[in-house]
KOLBAZA-127785 format. One record per residue: residue in three letters; x, y, z of N, C-alpha, C in turn. Coordinates in steps of 0.2 Angstrom, whole numbers. Each point is the difference from the previous one (the first is absolute). Layout:
BEGIN
> ALA,X,Y,Z,X,Y,Z,X,Y,Z $
...
This chain:
BEGIN
> UNK,29,392,395,4,-6,-1,-3,-4,2 $
> UNK,-3,-4,6,0,-1,2,-8,-2,-1 $
> UNK,-7,6,-4,-5,-1,-3,-1,-3,-6 $
> UNK,7,1,-1,3,-1,-8,-1,-8,-1 $
> UNK,5,-3,4,2,-8,0,-8,-2,3 $
> UNK,-2,1,1,-6,-2,5,-4,1,-9 $
> UNK,-1,3,-3,-4,0,-8,2,-7,-3 $
> UNK,4,3,0,5,-6,-5,-3,-8,2 $
> UNK,2,0,7,-1,-8,2,-10,-2,0 $
> UNK,-1,4,0,-7,-1,0,-1,-2,-7 $
> UNK,1,4,-5,0,0,-9,3,-6,-2 $
> UNK,5,-5,2,5,-6,0,-7,-7,3 $
> UNK,-2,3,4,-5,-5,4,-5,-3,-3 $
> UNK,-3,8,-2,-7,1,-6,2,-3,-7 $
> UNK,7,-1,-3,2,-3,-2,-1,-8,-2 $
> UNK,5,-2,5,-1,-5,2,-6,-4,1 $
> UNK,-2,4,5,-10,-5,1,-3,-2,-8 $
> UNK,0,7,-4,-2,-1,-6,2,-5,-4 $
> UNK,7,-3,0,4,-4,-3,-2,-5,1 $
> UNK,-1,-4,8,-2,-6,2,-9,-1,-2 $
> UNK,-4,5,0,-4,1,-1,-4,-5,-8 $
> UNK,6,5,-4,-3,-3,-9,7,-6,2 $
> UNK,4,-2,2,-1,-8,0,-4,-5,0 $
> UNK,-2,4,7,-6,-6,3,-6,-1,-5 $
> UNK,-3,9,-2,-6,-3,-5,2,-2,-7 $
> UNK,8,-2,2,1,-2,-8,1,-7,1 $
> UNK,4,-3,8,3,-6,1,-11,-4,0 $
> UNK,-3,5,2,-9,1,-1,0,-4,-6 $
> UNK,-1,5,-6,-3,-1,-4,6,-8,-6 $
> UNK,3,-1,3,7,-3,-4,-6,-8,4 $
> UNK,1,-1,5,-4,-6,3,-6,-2,-3 $
> UNK,-4,7,2,-7,0,-6,2,-3,-5 $
> UNK,3,3,-5,0,-3,-7,2,-7,0 $
> UNK,5,-1,4,2,-9,3,-6,-6,1 $
> UNK,-5,5,2,-4,-6,4,-8,2,-5 $
> UNK,2,6,-4,-8,-1,-5,3,-2,-6 $
> UNK,6,-1,-4,-1,-5,-3,6,-6,1 $
> UNK,-2,-4,8,-2,-5,1,-5,-4,-3 $
> UNK,-7,5,-2,-6,-6,-2,-4,5,-4 $
> UNK,6,3,-4,-2,7,-7,5,-4,-5 $
> UNK,-1,3,-6,5,-1,-7,2,6,1 $
> UNK,8,1,-1,5,5,1,-4,5,-8 $
> UNK,1,6,-2,0,3,-3,2,-4,-10 $
> UNK,-2,4,-3,2,-2,-5,0,-13,-3 $
> UNK,-6,-1,5,2,-7,-2,-6,-2,-4 $
> UNK,0,-4,-1,-3,-1,-8,3,-8,1 $
> UNK,-8,-3,-1,0,-7,1,-5,-1,-3 $
> UNK,2,-8,-7,-2,1,-6,-4,4,-4 $
> UNK,4,2,-1,0,8,-4,-6,8,5 $
> UNK,0,-3,5,-7,5,0,4,3,9 $
> UNK,-2,5,-1,2,4,5,-1,2,8 $
> UNK,4,-4,7,-4,-3,3,3,7,6 $
> UNK,3,6,-2,4,3,5,-5,0,5 $
> UNK,2,0,7,-3,1,7,-4,-6,0 $
> UNK,-4,-2,-2,-2,-5,0,0,-10,5 $
> UNK,-5,1,5,1,-6,2,2,-6,-3 $
> UNK,0,-7,4,-1,-5,-5,-8,0,-2 $
> UNK,-4,0,7,-7,0,-5,-3,5,-5 $
> UNK,5,5,0,-4,5,-4,3,-3,-6 $
> UNK,6,1,0,2,-4,-8,-2,-5,-4 $
> UNK,0,-5,4,-4,-6,-2,-6,0,-2 $
> UNK,-8,5,4,-3,2,-3,2,5,-7 $
> UNK,2,1,0,3,6,-6,2,-6,-5 $
> UNK,4,-4,2,4,-7,-7,-6,-3,-1 $
> UNK,-8,0,6,-5,-8,-5,-3,8,-3 $
> UNK,-1,5,3,-4,3,-6,4,-1,-6 $
> UNK,4,4,-1,6,0,-6,0,-6,-7 $
> UNK,-1,-4,7,2,-7,-4,-6,0,-4 $
> UNK,-4,-1,3,-8,-3,-2,-1,5,-6 $
> UNK,1,5,-3,2,5,-5,7,-1,-4 $
> UNK,3,-3,0,7,-2,-3,-2,-4,-7 $
> UNK,4,5,-5,1,1,-6,7,0,-3 $
> UNK,5,-6,-2,3,0,-4,3,2,-5 $
> UNK,0,7,-4,1,0,-5,6,-2,-5 $
> UNK,-1,-2,-5,6,-5,-2,0,3,-8 $
> UNK,8,3,0,0,3,-7,4,-6,-6 $
> UNK,-2,2,-4,3,-6,-6,4,3,-6 $
> UNK,1,-3,-4,4,3,-5,-2,4,-4 $
> UNK,-2,5,-3,-2,6,-4,-2,4,3 $
> UNK,1,1,5,-5,4,5,-8,-2,1 $
> UNK,2,-5,0,-8,-3,3,0,1,7 $
> UNK,-5,-3,3,-3,-1,6,-6,-3,2 $
> UNK,1,-6,3,-5,-2,2,-1,-1,13 $
> UNK,-4,-2,-3,1,-1,8,-4,-8,5 $
> UNK,1,0,5,-3,-7,5,-2,5,7 $
> UNK,-5,-5,1,-2,4,6,0,-4,4 $
> UNK,1,1,8,-2,-5,7,-8,-5,-2 $
> UNK,-4,2,-2,-4,-4,0,1,-7,-5 $
> UNK,4,4,-6,1,-6,-7,6,-4,6 $
> UNK,4,3,3,3,-9,2,-1,-2,8 $
> UNK,-5,6,3,-1,-4,7,5,1,4 $
> UNK,1,9,-2,8,0,8,-6,6,4 $
> UNK,2,-2,6,-3,1,6,6,1,6 $
> UNK,0,3,5,3,5,5,0,-6,6 $
> UNK,2,-1,4,3,-6,7,4,3,3 $
> UNK,-3,1,7,6,2,3,5,-5,5 $
> UNK,4,-1,-2,4,-5,4,5,4,3 $
> UNK,0,8,5,7,-1,2,4,4,0 $
> UNK,-1,2,-9,6,2,-2,2,7,-1 $
> UNK,-6,3,4,-2,6,-3,3,2,7 $
> UNK,0,-1,7,-1,0,6,9,-3,2 $
> UNK,2,-4,-5,9,-2,1,3,6,-3 $
> UNK,-1,3,-5,2,4,-7,0,8,7 $
> UNK,-5,-1,5,-2,9,2,7,-4,6 $
> UNK,0,-5,5,5,-1,1,3,2,-1 $
> UNK,5,-3,-5,7,-2,-3,3,10,-2 $
> UNK,-5,4,0,2,9,-2,4,1,6 $
> UNK,5,3,-5,5,6,5,-4,4,3 $
> UNK,-3,-1,4,-4,7,4,3,4,2 $
> UNK,8,-3,2,4,5,5,4,4,-5 $
> UNK,0,1,-4,2,4,-5,-6,6,-2 $
> UNK,-7,-1,0,-4,3,-3,0,6,-3 $
> UNK,4,3,4,0,9,-2,4,-1,-5 $
> UNK,3,-4,-4,4,2,-4,-4,-4,-9 $
> UNK,-4,-3,3,-3,-3,-5,-6,4,-5 $
> UNK,-1,7,3,-4,3,-2,3,3,-8 $
> UNK,-3,1,-4,-1,0,-9,5,-7,-4 $
> UNK,2,-5,4,0,-8,-3,-5,-2,-2 $
> UNK,0,-7,-4,-5,-3,-1,2,-7,1 $
> UNK,-3,-3,4,2,-9,1,-4,-5,-2 $
> UNK,0,-4,-4,-6,-1,-3,3,-8,2 $
> UNK,-8,-4,0,-1,-7,3,-4,-5,-5 $
> UNK,3,-6,1,-3,-4,-8,-2,-7,8 $
> UNK,-6,1,1,-2,-7,4,-6,-5,-4 $
> UNK,6,-3,-5,-1,-5,-4,-8,-4,2 $
> UNK,2,-4,8,-2,-5,4,-7,2,3 $
> UNK,0,7,1,-7,3,1,-8,-1,-7 $
> UNK,4,-3,-5,-7,2,-4,3,-10,-5 $
> UNK,-7,-1,-1,-3,-2,-3,-3,-3,-6 $
> UNK,1,-6,-3,-4,1,-9,2,-6,-1 $
> UNK,-6,-2,-4,-1,-8,-1,4,0,-8 $
> UNK,3,-4,-1,8,-2,-5,-5,-2,-8 $
> UNK,-4,-3,1,-5,-1,-7,-4,4,-2 $
> UNK,-3,4,4,-4,8,-1,5,4,-5 $
> UNK,7,-1,4,4,3,-6,3,0,-3 $
> UNK,-1,-9,-3,6,-2,-6,-6,1,-5 $
> UNK,-8,0,4,-4,2,-4,-2,7,-4 $
> UNK,2,3,5,-1,10,-3,7,0,-4 $
> UNK,5,-3,2,5,2,-3,-1,-2,-8 $
> UNK,-1,-8,-1,1,-1,-5,-6,4,-4 $
> UNK,-7,3,-1,-6,2,0,1,8,-4 $
> UNK,11,2,3,1,8,2,-1,0,-10 $
> UNK,-1,3,-4,2,3,-8,4,-3,-2 $
> UNK,6,3,4,7,-2,-3,3,-5,0 $
> UNK,-7,-6,4,5,-8,-1,-4,-1,-7 $
> UNK,-4,1,-3,-3,-2,-4,1,3,-8 $
> UNK,0,-5,-5,2,0,-6,9,3,-1 $
> UNK,4,-4,7,8,5,-4,3,-4,-3 $
> UNK,6,4,-3,4,-5,-4,8,-3,3 $
> UNK,2,-2,-1,7,-6,5,5,5,-6 $
> UNK,4,2,6,6,3,-2,2,-5,-5 $
> UNK,4,0,-5,5,-5,-3,5,2,0 $
> UNK,8,-4,1,6,1,-1,2,5,-7 $
> UNK,3,1,-2,4,3,-4,4,-11,-3 $
> UNK,0,4,-7,3,-7,-3,0,-3,-8 $
> UNK,6,-2,0,4,-2,-7,-7,-2,-4 $
> UNK,1,3,-7,-6,-2,-5,4,-1,-6 $
> UNK,-2,-2,-6,3,0,-6,-4,1,-4 $
> UNK,0,6,-3,-4,-1,-5,1,1,-7 $
> UNK,4,-4,-1,1,-5,-7,8,1,-4 $
> UNK,2,6,2,6,4,-2,6,-1,6 $
> UNK,-3,3,4,6,-3,6,-3,0,8 $
> UNK,2,0,5,-1,0,7,-1,7,2 $
> UNK,-4,3,3,-4,7,4,-2,-5,6 $
> UNK,2,9,6,-5,-2,5,-7,2,0 $
> UNK,-5,-3,2,-6,3,0,-3,3,8 $
> UNK,-2,9,1,0,0,6,-4,0,6 $
> UNK,3,-3,6,-5,-1,6,-10,3,-1 $
> UNK,0,-4,4,-10,5,-3,1,0,10 $
> UNK,0,8,1,-3,2,7,-6,-6,3 $
> UNK,-5,0,-2,-7,-4,1,-4,7,4 $
> UNK,-4,-5,3,-5,7,4,-4,-7,6 $
> UNK,5,-7,2,-2,-5,6,2,4,5 $
> UNK,-2,2,5,4,0,6,-1,-7,5 $
> UNK,5,0,5,2,-5,3,-5,-2,6 $
> UNK,-4,-4,-3,-8,0,7,6,-4,5 $
> UNK,3,-4,2,0,-1,9,6,6,3 $
> UNK,1,6,-4,3,6,-1,-4,6,5 $
> UNK,-6,-4,-6,-5,6,1,-4,0,10 $
> UNK,0,-7,-1,-7,-1,7,6,0,6 $
> UNK,5,0,-1,5,1,5,1,6,1 $
> UNK,2,8,-5,-1,3,1,-7,4,3 $
> UNK,-6,-2,-5,-3,1,4,-4,1,9 $
> UNK,0,-9,2,-2,0,6,6,1,4 $
> UNK,3,4,1,8,4,-1,-2,10,4 $
> UNK,-7,1,-5,0,4,-2,-7,1,5 $
> UNK,-4,-3,1,-6,-1,2,-1,-2,10 $
> UNK,7,-2,-2,2,-1,10,2,5,2 $
> UNK,6,2,-6,3,8,4,-3,5,1 $
> UNK,-7,1,-4,-1,6,-2,0,2,-5 $
> UNK,5,-2,-6,3,4,-6,-8,1,-5 $
> UNK,0,3,-3,-5,4,-3,2,0,-7 $
> UNK,5,0,-2,1,1,-6,6,-7,-1 $
> UNK,-1,-3,-6,4,-6,-2,2,3,-7 $
> UNK,5,2,-3,2,1,-7,4,-8,-2 $
> UNK,-5,-2,-6,5,-6,-1,7,-1,-4 $
> UNK,1,8,-4,3,0,-4,8,0,6 $
> UNK,-2,5,4,5,2,4,4,-5,3 $
> UNK,-6,-3,0,3,-7,6,2,-6,-4 $
> UNK,0,2,-8,4,-7,1,-4,-5,-4 $
> UNK,-10,2,1,-3,-9,-1,0,0,-5 $
> UNK,0,3,-9,1,-2,-2,7,-5,-5 $
> UNK,-4,-6,-3,6,-4,-5,2,1,-4 $
> UNK,6,-1,2,7,2,-5,1,-4,-4 $
> UNK,4,3,-5,3,-5,-6,7,0,5 $
> UNK,3,-9,-3,8,-1,5,4,2,-4 $
> UNK,-1,1,-7,7,0,-5,-4,3,-3 $
> UNK,4,9,-3,-1,6,-4,6,1,-3 $
> UNK,-2,3,-8,1,2,-3,11,-1,-2 $
> UNK,0,3,5,6,3,1,3,-4,6 $
> UNK,0,-5,3,2,-5,1,8,-2,-5 $
> UNK,4,0,5,7,-1,-2,-1,-7,-5 $
> UNK,-2,-8,6,2,-9,-3,-8,1,-9 $
> UNK,-4,4,3,-3,1,-6,2,2,-6 $
> UNK,4,7,1,4,2,-7,4,-3,-3 $
> UNK,6,-3,6,5,-6,-2,-4,-5,-3 $
> UNK,-6,-1,2,-3,-9,-3,-2,2,-7 $
> UNK,-1,7,-3,-3,1,-4,5,1,-3 $
> UNK,8,1,0,4,2,-5,0,-5,-1 $
> UNK,4,-6,4,2,-7,1,-5,-3,-8 $
> UNK,-6,0,0,-3,-5,-2,2,7,-7 $
> UNK,-1,3,0,1,4,-11,7,-3,-1 $
> UNK,4,0,5,9,-4,-2,-2,-6,-2 $
> UNK,-2,-5,5,-2,-5,-3,-2,-1,-7 $
> UNK,-6,3,-1,-4,-1,-6,3,4,-7 $
> UNK,4,4,0,3,1,-3,3,-1,-7 $
> UNK,5,-8,3,1,-6,-3,-2,-1,-5 $
> UNK,5,-4,-6,-7,-2,-4,7,-7,-1 $
> UNK,-2,-7,0,3,-5,-1,-2,-6,-4 $
> UNK,4,0,-7,-1,-3,-6,1,-7,1 $
> UNK,-1,-5,2,1,-9,-1,3,-1,-9 $
> UNK,4,-1,-1,1,-1,-9,1,-9,4 $
> UNK,-7,-2,-6,-1,-9,-3,-1,1,-6 $
> UNK,8,2,-3,-1,-2,-7,-5,4,-5 $
> UNK,-4,-4,-1,-6,4,-5,-7,1,6 $
> UNK,2,0,4,-7,5,3,5,2,6 $
> UNK,-3,3,4,2,7,5,-4,-1,4 $
> UNK,0,1,7,-5,0,6,3,8,6 $
> UNK,-5,3,-2,3,11,4,-4,-1,5 $
> UNK,5,2,8,-2,0,4,2,9,2 $
> UNK,-5,4,-1,-3,4,1,-3,3,7 $
> UNK,-1,9,0,-7,1,5,-5,-6,0 $
> UNK,-3,0,-2,-7,-3,-1,2,-8,5 $
> UNK,6,0,-2,2,-8,2,2,1,8 $
> UNK,5,6,2,3,0,4,-4,0,7 $
> UNK,-5,5,-1,-4,5,4,-1,-6,3 $
> UNK,-2,-6,0,-6,-5,1,6,-5,7 $
> UNK,7,2,-4,5,-4,5,1,5,8 $
> UNK,-1,6,1,2,6,6,-4,-3,6 $
> UNK,1,3,5,-2,-1,7,5,3,4 $
> UNK,-7,3,5,6,5,6,3,-8,5 $
> UNK,7,5,3,3,-7,4,4,3,5 $
> UNK,-1,4,6,5,1,3,0,6,-2 $
> UNK,-4,5,-3,-2,6,-2,2,4,-4 $
> UNK,3,-8,-6,5,4,-8,-5,-5,-3 $
> UNK,-3,3,-9,-3,-4,-5,5,-4,-4 $
> UNK,-1,-5,1,5,-5,0,-4,-7,-5 $
> UNK,4,-2,-7,-2,-6,-1,-3,-7,3 $
> UNK,-4,-2,1,-3,-6,2,5,-5,-3 $
> UNK,2,-5,2,5,-6,-4,-7,-7,0 $
> UNK,-2,0,3,-4,-6,-2,-5,4,-7 $
> UNK,-2,7,0,-3,-1,-6,6,0,-8 $
> UNK,6,4,3,3,1,-4,2,-9,-4 $
> UNK,0,-6,7,0,-6,-4,-6,-3,-1 $
> UNK,-4,1,1,-6,-2,-2,-1,2,-10 $
> UNK,2,9,-1,2,-2,-7,3,-2,-3 $
> UNK,9,-1,5,5,-3,-6,-2,-8,1 $
> UNK,-6,-2,5,-4,-9,-2,-4,1,-6 $
> UNK,-2,6,0,-6,2,-9,5,-3,-6 $
> UNK,5,5,3,6,0,-7,1,-8,-3 $
> UNK,0,-3,7,3,-6,-2,-2,-7,-2 $
> UNK,-7,3,2,-8,-4,-4,-2,1,-7 $
> UNK,3,8,0,-1,2,-9,6,-4,-5 $
> UNK,5,0,2,7,1,-4,3,-6,2 $
> UNK,0,-2,5,3,-9,5,-1,-4,-8 $
> UNK,6,-4,0,-4,-5,-5,4,-7,1 $
> UNK,3,-4,5,3,-4,3,-5,-4,1 $
> UNK,-1,-5,-1,-7,-5,-1,-7,1,0 $
> UNK,0,6,-6,-5,2,-2,-4,-6,-5 $
> UNK,-4,3,-3,-3,-5,-6,0,3,-6 $
> UNK,2,-4,-6,3,5,-6,-5,-3,-5 $
> UNK,0,5,-5,-3,-2,-8,9,-1,-2 $
> UNK,0,-5,-5,4,-2,-1,-1,-2,-9 $
> UNK,3,4,-5,0,-2,-7,5,-5,-3 $
> UNK,-2,-5,-1,2,-8,0,4,2,-7 $
> UNK,7,-7,-2,3,3,-5,-5,-3,-7 $
> UNK,-6,-3,1,-5,-4,-6,-5,9,0 $
> UNK,-2,4,4,-2,5,-1,-9,-2,6 $
> UNK,3,-3,3,-4,-1,7,0,4,6 $
> UNK,-5,1,2,0,3,5,-2,-4,7 $
> UNK,6,-1,7,-2,-4,4,1,4,7 $
> UNK,-2,0,4,0,2,8,6,-4,2 $
> UNK,3,4,3,5,-4,6,1,4,5 $
> UNK,-1,-4,5,0,3,8,5,-6,3 $
> UNK,5,3,6,5,-2,3,6,5,-2 $
> UNK,5,-6,6,5,2,-6,5,7,6 $
> UNK,6,1,0,2,5,4,4,5,-4 $
> UNK,-5,1,-8,8,3,-4,-7,9,2 $
> UNK,0,6,-1,0,5,2,2,6,1 $
> UNK,-5,2,4,2,7,4,-4,0,6 $
> UNK,3,3,3,-2,1,8,3,5,7 $
> UNK,-2,5,-1,2,5,5,0,-2,7 $
> UNK,6,3,0,1,-1,9,-3,4,2 $
> UNK,-4,-1,4,-5,6,5,2,2,4 $
> UNK,3,-1,5,1,0,4,7,8,-2 $
> UNK,4,-2,-4,5,3,0,-4,6,-4 $
> UNK,-3,-1,-7,-5,5,-3,-3,4,2 $
> UNK,-3,-2,8,-3,4,2,7,6,6 $
> UNK,3,-3,-1,4,4,5,3,5,-5 $
> UNK,1,0,-4,2,5,-9,-4,2,-2 $
> UNK,-7,-2,1,-5,7,-2,2,4,5 $
> UNK,-1,-2,5,-2,4,5,6,7,1 $
> UNK,7,-3,0,5,4,0,-1,4,-9 $
> UNK,-4,-1,-4,3,1,-7,-6,8,2 $
> UNK,-5,-2,3,-7,7,1,3,4,6 $
> UNK,4,-1,3,1,2,5,8,6,-2 $
> UNK,3,-2,-4,5,2,-1,-1,8,-5 $
> UNK,-9,-2,-2,0,5,-5,-1,1,-5 $
> UNK,7,-2,-2,1,0,-8,-5,-5,-4 $
> UNK,-2,4,-6,-4,-6,-5,5,-3,-5 $
> UNK,-3,-6,-4,7,-4,2,-5,-6,-6 $
> UNK,3,-2,-4,0,-7,-4,3,-5,6 $
> UNK,-5,-7,-1,5,-4,4,-3,-9,-2 $
> UNK,4,-3,0,-1,-8,2,-3,-4,7 $
> UNK,-3,-3,-1,0,-4,8,5,-5,2 $
> UNK,1,1,7,3,-8,1,-1,-5,-1 $
> UNK,5,-6,-6,-5,-5,3,3,-5,3 $
> UNK,-2,-4,2,0,-6,0,4,-5,-3 $
> UNK,-5,-3,-7,3,-4,-4,-3,5,-8 $
> UNK,3,1,-3,3,0,-7,-1,-3,-5 $
> UNK,-3,2,-5,-1,-5,-7,2,5,-5 $
> UNK,0,-2,-7,6,2,-5,-3,8,-3 $
> UNK,-6,-4,-1,-7,8,-4,-1,2,7 $
> UNK,-3,10,0,-3,2,6,-7,4,-6 $
> UNK,0,-4,-5,-7,-1,-3,-5,-2,4 $
> UNK,-4,3,-5,-7,-2,2,0,-12,-3 $
> UNK,4,-1,-4,1,-5,-1,6,-1,1 $
> UNK,1,-5,7,7,2,5,3,-6,-4 $
> UNK,-3,-4,-3,5,-7,-1,4,2,-7 $
> UNK,-1,7,-4,4,3,-5,1,-3,-5 $
> UNK,3,-2,-5,3,-2,-5,7,-5,-2 $
> UNK,1,-1,7,4,-5,-1,-2,-3,6 $
> UNK,1,-8,-2,-3,-6,6,0,-6,-2 $
> UNK,0,-6,3,-2,-7,-3,-9,0,3 $
> UNK,0,-4,-4,-9,-5,-2,-1,-5,-1 $
> UNK,-1,-5,7,0,-6,1,-10,-4,-3 $
> UNK,0,1,-5,-6,-4,1,0,-9,1 $
> UNK,-4,-1,8,1,-6,4,-6,-6,-7 $
> UNK,-4,3,-3,-4,-5,-2,3,1,-8 $
> UNK,3,3,-3,4,-2,-6,5,-2,-2 $
> UNK,4,3,9,7,-4,1,3,3,-6 $
> UNK,1,4,1,3,7,-5,5,7,3 $
> UNK,2,1,-1,7,7,5,0,4,-6 $
> UNK,1,7,2,0,4,-7,4,6,4 $
> UNK,6,1,-2,4,6,3,-3,6,-4 $
> UNK,0,5,2,-4,6,-3,6,7,3 $
> UNK,4,1,-7,6,7,3,-3,5,-3 $
> UNK,-1,5,3,-1,7,-4,-7,-3,-4 $
> UNK,-5,-3,2,-6,-1,0,1,-4,-8 $
> UNK,6,-3,-2,0,-5,-5,2,-8,1 $
> UNK,-4,-5,0,3,-5,0,7,-3,-3 $
> UNK,2,-2,7,8,-3,-3,1,-7,1 $
> UNK,-2,-2,3,-1,-7,2,-7,-3,2 $
> UNK,1,-7,-3,-6,-3,1,2,-6,-3 $
> UNK,-4,-4,7,2,-4,1,-5,-8,4 $
> UNK,0,-6,-2,-4,-4,3,3,-1,7 $
> UNK,-4,-3,5,2,-1,7,-3,-6,3 $
> UNK,2,-2,6,-2,-5,5,-1,2,5 $
> UNK,-5,2,4,0,2,6,-3,-3,6 $
> UNK,-4,2,7,-1,-6,4,-7,-4,-1 $
> UNK,3,-7,2,-8,-5,1,-5,4,3 $
> UNK,-6,4,-4,-6,4,5,-3,-6,5 $
> UNK,2,-7,-5,-4,-4,3,-1,-3,7 $
> UNK,8,0,3,3,-1,6,2,7,7 $
> UNK,-5,-1,5,-1,5,3,9,4,2 $
> UNK,2,6,-1,8,2,-1,2,-1,-3 $
> UNK,-1,0,-6,6,-2,-4,-4,4,-7 $
> UNK,-5,5,-1,-1,2,-4,5,8,-2 $
> UNK,-4,2,-3,6,6,-2,-6,4,5 $
> UNK,4,6,0,-5,5,2,-1,6,-3 $
> UNK,-10,0,0,1,9,-6,2,7,5 $
> UNK,-1,4,-3,-2,8,3,8,1,-6 $
> UNK,0,6,3,6,6,-5,5,-1,8 $
> UNK,9,-1,-3,6,2,3,3,3,-3 $
> UNK,5,2,4,6,1,-2,7,-7,1 $
> UNK,4,3,-4,5,-6,-2,3,1,8 $
> UNK,2,-4,1,5,0,11,6,0,-3 $
> UNK,3,-4,-7,8,2,2,1,-4,-8 $
> UNK,6,-2,0,3,-3,-7,8,-3,2 $
> UNK,-2,-7,-1,7,-3,1,0,-7,-2 $
> UNK,9,3,-3,2,-7,-5,6,-2,2 $
> UNK,1,-7,-1,-2,-6,1,-4,2,7 $
> UNK,-5,-7,3,-4,1,5,0,-6,2 $
> UNK,-2,-6,7,-3,-2,2,-8,-2,0 $
> UNK,-4,-2,-1,-7,1,2,1,-6,8 $
> UNK,-3,-1,2,-1,-2,7,-9,1,2 $
> UNK,-2,-8,4,-6,0,-1,-2,-3,6 $
> UNK,-6,-4,1,-1,-8,6,-1,-5,-8 $
> UNK,6,-3,3,0,-8,-4,7,3,-11 $
> UNK,1,6,0,3,0,-6,5,5,4 $
> UNK,5,0,-7,7,6,2,2,-1,-9 $
> UNK,-4,7,-5,4,0,-6,4,7,-2 $
> UNK,6,-5,-4,5,7,-3,-4,5,-5 $
> UNK,0,6,-1,-1,3,-7,3,4,0 $
> UNK,-2,1,-4,7,10,-6,-3,5,3 $
> UNK,-8,-2,0,-2,9,0,-5,1,6 $
> UNK,-1,2,5,-5,-2,4,-1,10,-1 $
> UNK,-8,-2,1,-1,10,0,-6,-1,6 $
> UNK,-2,-1,7,-4,1,5,-4,4,-1 $
> UNK,-7,0,1,-3,6,1,-8,0,5 $
> UNK,0,-6,2,-7,-3,7,5,-4,6 $
> UNK,3,2,4,4,-5,2,6,-4,-2 $
> UNK,-1,-5,1,2,-8,-3,-3,-1,-7 $
> UNK,-4,6,-1,-1,-5,-9,1,7,-3 $
> UNK,6,-2,-8,-1,3,-6,0,-2,-6 $
> UNK,6,3,-5,3,-2,-7,6,-2,2 $
> UNK,0,-6,-5,6,-3,1,-2,-5,-9 $
> UNK,9,-2,0,0,-4,-5,-1,-8,2 $
> UNK,-3,-2,-3,1,-8,2,1,-5,-3 $
> UNK,8,-3,0,3,-4,-3,-4,-7,-1 $
> UNK,-2,-1,4,-2,-9,2,-8,0,-5 $
> UNK,-2,4,-5,-4,3,-3,1,0,-7 $
> UNK,-5,-3,-4,3,1,-7,-7,2,-5 $
> UNK,-5,-1,5,-8,4,-2,-3,3,4 $
> UNK,-3,8,-4,-2,3,4,-7,1,-1 $
> UNK,-4,6,2,-7,0,-2,-6,-6,-1 $
> UNK,-5,2,-2,-6,-5,1,-3,-1,6 $
> UNK,0,-8,4,-2,-2,4,2,-2,4 $
> UNK,8,1,-1,5,-5,5,-2,4,7 $
> UNK,1,5,1,-2,2,7,-4,-3,2 $
> UNK,-6,-3,-2,-5,-2,5,1,-9,1 $
> UNK,4,0,-4,4,-11,0,7,3,2 $
> UNK,3,3,1,5,0,3,5,8,0 $
> UNK,-4,2,4,2,8,0,5,1,6 $
> UNK,1,9,0,5,-1,5,-1,1,6 $
> UNK,5,1,8,-3,1,5,-4,9,1 $
> UNK,0,2,-6,-4,6,-1,5,6,-3 $
> UNK,6,-2,0,5,4,-3,-3,1,-10 $
> UNK,3,6,-4,1,-4,-7,4,0,-4 $
> UNK,1,-6,-2,7,-5,-5,-3,3,-6 $
> UNK,5,1,-2,3,6,-6,6,-5,-3 $
> UNK,-4,0,-9,6,-3,-2,8,5,1 $
> UNK,3,-4,-1,7,2,3,3,8,-5 $
> UNK,-4,0,-9,5,6,-2,-6,6,3 $
> UNK,-7,-2,0,-3,4,3,1,5,6 $
> UNK,1,-3,4,4,1,8,3,4,0 $
> UNK,7,-2,-4,6,5,-1,-3,8,-4 $
> UNK,-2,-2,-4,-3,7,-5,-4,5,9 $
> UNK,-4,-4,1,-4,6,7,4,1,4 $
> UNK,5,-4,2,4,1,2,5,5,1 $
> UNK,1,1,-7,4,3,-2,-4,10,-2 $
> UNK,-6,-3,-1,-1,7,0,-8,4,5 $
> UNK,2,-2,6,-6,2,3,6,1,6 $
> UNK,-5,3,6,6,3,5,-4,-1,7 $
> UNK,1,1,6,-3,-3,7,-5,6,1 $
> UNK,-7,-1,0,-5,6,2,-5,-1,-6 $
> UNK,3,-4,-5,-5,-1,-7,-6,-4,3 $
> UNK,-7,1,-4,-5,1,3,0,-8,-3 $
> UNK,-5,-4,3,-1,-9,-1,-7,2,1 $
> UNK,-3,-3,-7,-9,0,0,-1,-8,-2 $
> UNK,-3,-4,7,0,-7,-1,-12,1,2 $
> UNK,1,-2,-8,-8,-5,3,-4,-3,-4 $
> UNK,-6,-4,1,0,-6,-1,-3,3,-10 $
């Protein structure tokens, strides 16, 4: 028993000694590794794309210097194209700035035994340099930068019958600034491949054919231009259809809408074409002459602001329709001959007044009008609308007051009336004892005219 115990004790001692030896050796190996990797790169270390495992700072810098001198950046372009830029083209060089030594010093060397089979990538961009102008020239000389096609946004076009969306054009134009930026970074970090497509270096359209806003705007444009508005001017018409409306469309706040200024310009042109208030007219007299009559307040005038709003509403309603403009002033006839066939005609030269009813002369009378030789006393020429009818009436003015039975003003305080103080009419009386501007008429004639006309009746006065 004693011998057996002694053998067992001896065996335990041997095991303990072996374990201690192993621990000492392991500790020695560990600290040796820590010490070694204080001056060397850990396994799996890549610096600027080059394997620097187990290298010292000097060895790594010698490798980097050699590799940089032979550096080539492969540039992959759209359509499986490939180009390159060399270190010589851009003046790429390596310079020792202490960053390699700093990288080794900052390694986690105390865990060196855990990094086998792992990879650590370092990009020391500060240790390399290039000439910016040379890089700019090299990038500019790339084939992918020549004869490029710029991208185009999808857009709405008019094919003559409807609005359609023209698809976008991808183009082939790289973003030069982005290529410069990525190429510079690749060279400084040792990357050897730059794929322009993967890196998003090509300029792209900002609007594509499936853009929701573009689709909505196209639909709105087609809806607005599907309407037909026909203006009724009696013996004439104006058609507002697609050919007109398409020029009024604008994009505002993301929607296709009518441009109010353009609609207003159209209404203004309507007024220029069809308004007759104050216009110059060719007028056929009772004795077959054609005279030119300008001025006066008779006729038609479109209410510009109201009609602009009304036209916009009509187009936006989507309802095809026939309409008349909203007028600020209206005459008796909307025909080209807006005087029509019932009117009063006053010939100042021959001192004669004729009333036409439905195209027939029903009253023909000599008159006495204002004295043209005295300023402010002449009867105004032009085409007017009869403003009112009053019977009896008291006429007042500067220095006079007169009672009349029939009063029919057509231009302010100038009008047609009987003149009980006169016994003669016509001839040249108006040159010697003319009125203050009114048309003095024999009683019976004034009465007949008063009975036959209505307020608004055209009154044509000419020399």
